[in-house]
N, C-alpha and C positions, 0 to 999 in steps of 0.2 A: 178369561182372559186372551189379548194374543200373545203372540210370539215376540220374546223378548229380544232385543239386542244384541249384540257383543260383549260374552265374559272378554275384558280383558285380564291374562295373565301374565302381570309383572315375574319377570325369569322367569318363563314358560316354559322354556329349557331347560331347565335341571331337575332332578329329581322329584322333588314334591311337585311341582308345576305340572311336568310331564303326566304323573302318576295322577293326580286331581285331576286334568282335564281328557283321559281318557279314561275314567270313572265317569267322569261329566258326558262323557260321550256316549255311554254304556248305557246310562238311567235315562238318557233324554239324548234320544239320537237325533234330533234338529235344532241341538239347540247349537247358535250359533258361538265361536272359540274365536277368541285372537291370540295367538302366541306371540308375547312380546319377549324379547332380548335384546344384548348387544350384538350377537353374529347373528343376521338377516338370513344364511345358509343355514346356518342351525336349525332358527324359527320355520322356516319351511318347509323343510323336510319333518320335522314335527307335526307341522300342522297339515301336512300332505298326507302323512299317516294316517291322521285320526278324520279327514273329510268333516265338509262344514266347517271348517276353519281355514284362518286367514293370518298370515306372519305380519308381522311388525318387529323395527329397530324402534328399541329405546334408549331415553340420554338419560336419566333420571340426576342428573343433573342440572336439568332442565327444569321448569314449571311444568312448561305444556308436554314433557316428556318427550318430547320431541315428532310428536306426532300431529298428524295434520287436523287442522281446525274444524274441518267437517267429519270425522268420522265422531262415529256416536258411538255408547257404548250402555251396556246395561249393569255392572258390577266391576269395583276394580278390584283384583286379588294380588297381592303384594303377598308374591311365594319367595319373597327375601329380603335383605333389612333394606327397606322403605327409610336409607338414614338421611337424609335432609327432609323427609315427610310430604316431598312432591308428588307422590301418589295419593296420599289422602288429602291433599288439600286441590287435586287434577278430581277426587272424587266430589268433596265434600263443594267444588264452583258448580259441578253439573248435580248435585244432589243424588249423585250414586251411593248405595251400599258401597262399603267398601269393608277389607277382609286381611287382617296381616297375620304372621305366626313368625319371624322372626325377630320381634323386641326382646319378647323373655318378660322376666318379671323388674330385671333392673333398667329396661329400655323404656319398659310405656310410657314414663311420666309424660312425655313431648305430643304422645298419643291423647290420651287421655287429658291434658288440657286443652289440646288443638280439638278435640271434640266438646269439651265445655262450652270453649269460650264460641263454638256454632252449635250450639245442642240442637237445632232447627235444620241443618241442612241435608243430614243423610243419616240412615246407620252405619255404625261402625260395631264390626266383630272383631274385637283385643282376641284373636286363638293361638296367642304364642304361648300356650299349654304344651308340656310330653306329647309330640303327634297330633299336635291342631287340638289337641282337646277331646281323643279320643282316648284317653285310660282315664279321665275323669265321668267319660259318660259310664264306660264300663265299669267303673265302682257303681255311680248312681247308680245302674242297673241288680248289680250286687246290693245294697241297701235296701231295696224294696220291701224286704220281708222284717224290715226293723221296725222298732215301733220307737226307737229311742238307738243314736250312734254314740259312744263314747269316746273310740279312740278307732282310725283311720294311720296305716301306715302303708307306702305304697313304696314298693323293693324292683329296680327297675334295673335292668340290664342293657345296656348297649355294647353290640359288639363293636370290635376297634375298627374291624373291616366294613361295617354300615354304620359312618358317618354320615354320612351324604356327601355331596359333591362337593366344591370347594366353597359353596354357599354355606351348605350342614358346616364345617370344618370351622368357617369363618364365624360362624354363631356363635359355636364352644368357645372358643378361645375370647373372643370377647365378653362374655358372660362371666368366664373363667377370672379377667381380668378385671371385670369390674368390683366384683365380691367371691373369698374364699369360703364365706361363713354360708353357712345354709338358713333358711327361716324355717320352723315349727308353730304349731297353735301347741302352746304349753298351759294346760288348766288356766285354756278359754284365750289367753295374751298370744299374741303374737308376737315373736322372740329369733330375734337373732342369734346363732350356735356356731361360735368358733373353732378353730381349734380341737381338741380331742373330742368335745361332745358332737362334732358334728359328722364324727367318723362311725364309719360304719359297715356289717358284715350282710352283704347281700346276697341269699343263698340263690345258685339257678336251679333252675327245674331240674336236673337230676341230683340234685342234693350237693353238691359243694360252692364254698363258698367264693366269692370276690370280693376283696376290698373296694368299701364306697364309702360314702357321704353322703349329709342331708345337704342337699344343693335348695336352690334359692326359685323356687318355679310356681307358674300362677295355679298350679294344681291344687298346692295347698291352700290359697286363698280362698279359690272355686270350692272345693269340697267342705271348706271348717264352714265355708258360710251357706253350703246350702243344704248341709246338713245339721247345723251347728253342735256339731264333733268338736267339744271342748281341749283334744288333744289329735294332731294333724303332723303326720311326717311325709317327707317324701326322701328316699335312701337314693342311688344313681351310683353305679358302678361301669365303667369301662373294661371289656376283655373280654377272651372267647367264651361266647355264648354256648349253651349246652348244643345247640343242633351243630356248629362247627367241632362242638369237643367229638361228637360221633362223626365226623366224617363227611357232615354233609353241608349246604347253605348256612351262613350264617342268619341265625334265628333272633326272633321279639320273643322277649321274654318281659311281664311285669308281673310279680305278686301282689294282689292286693289280700288286704288282714284288716278285718272289720269287729269292733266288738261294739256290746250293748245289749239290748234288752227286744224281745221279740213283743209282740202284743200279748199281753197281761203279766210281762214283767218279767219271765224266764230268760234267764241271760242267753246268749247268742254268742257267737263267733264265726265269722265265715272267709272263710282261708280258700282263696284259689288266684291258679295263675292264668293269664290273658296271655296267650302264645299267636305269633306267626309264623311260620317255616321259610317264610320271603324274606323276615327283616322287618325292621323301621318302618320301610318306602310306601309300603301300600296302608300300615296304618295312618302314617301321617298324610296322606293322598285321600283316605277315607274321610279323615277328619275336614279337611279343606272342602273336599267334594257337597258333605253335607250342610260345612254351612254355607258353600255359595248357593247350592237347592233352596234351605230357608230362606235366602237376603232376595232371592228371585221370587219369591212365593211361589214354587214348586212344589210346594208342599208346606202345606200350612197357609194360615193365613200372613198379610203384609205386614213385615216388620216396621215398627215405629222407627224416627229418626230416632237418635243419642248412640249412649257406648253402653255394649251386649259384650255376654259371653258365652261360651259356648251353652252352658248348662240351664241359661235362662233362657233359649232359642230353642233347643235340640230334645226331643225324647227319645230317651236315653236306650228302652228297648226298640224304636227302630233303630237309632245307630247301632246296637249290635247284632242285628237284622243287618246291615252293610255289612260291618267289619265280619261277618261269618260268611257272607258269599265272598269277599276277599281272600276266605281260607285261613282266617283267623277264631282260635276254637277255647274254650277253659277247660282246664286239669282243675281236680282237686290240688289242695296241698295240703300238708300236713299241721291236724291241729282242726280243719275245718268239722265244725260241727254241726 
């Protein structure tokens, strides 16, 4: 296939956008990138540091995003909240793949409806999962030895100094405003859990606990439907990570607990931590870059128009390999068998 046109990264000057752009440049040195943001000088600095990249000023209040009509792109990445859906509509009008990460479970309805109304216009990758789907893929990688999965519990610690830039902080505030209830799958039923039922202790890798709660996140639905597990829960805590408690930089740590049966029916439990010593930024960047790579057909066949999620397009084993390249690793957790 020929060299694709430029990947348009809306919010390309933010933490998620710059991290994903850097990985794409590392994986595909000749891939054209357009770093788009409100501050053109900042966008130029990011683009200059990448090479084979251009900068663009965008206005998300405009349907044309404020971009010249004659510019051509291969993919649109919303590395920030596409609040008016102008980025999505821009992609649909041009038949371009679109990826979003900031809508969250409580905000995806407009994207889903827009995708359904123009189902043949373009592929839409809804990746508003934790770390853009990286945790879902890591959990599915851990699940490969199971014949049946009964229970999945994800427990994530986000260091309070690692919440991202202004856009990331705004996302957290918006999601908490939309609902304080968590979403779980319990006995096969997706259920909202408010108040005390949502509270949970989230254990860090050093064995200490943080107060946390079940949250409404797309990881619950993706993991439940991908594995048929009848009981799925995602608990989340914001506080001092184990890395920072040791006097190191804020670390990323997610515990993945799986229970079920191995081939042959023997009960099995798998408990591991996915850790990154540099925090959530490289994990989120990896999730985005994997999605872009797949949407462009740089790995795997062309993606059909319609609505997709990370686990429907990406190979968990390959995703974990890419995570490891950035410095992520697994460690065993108490209870692993």
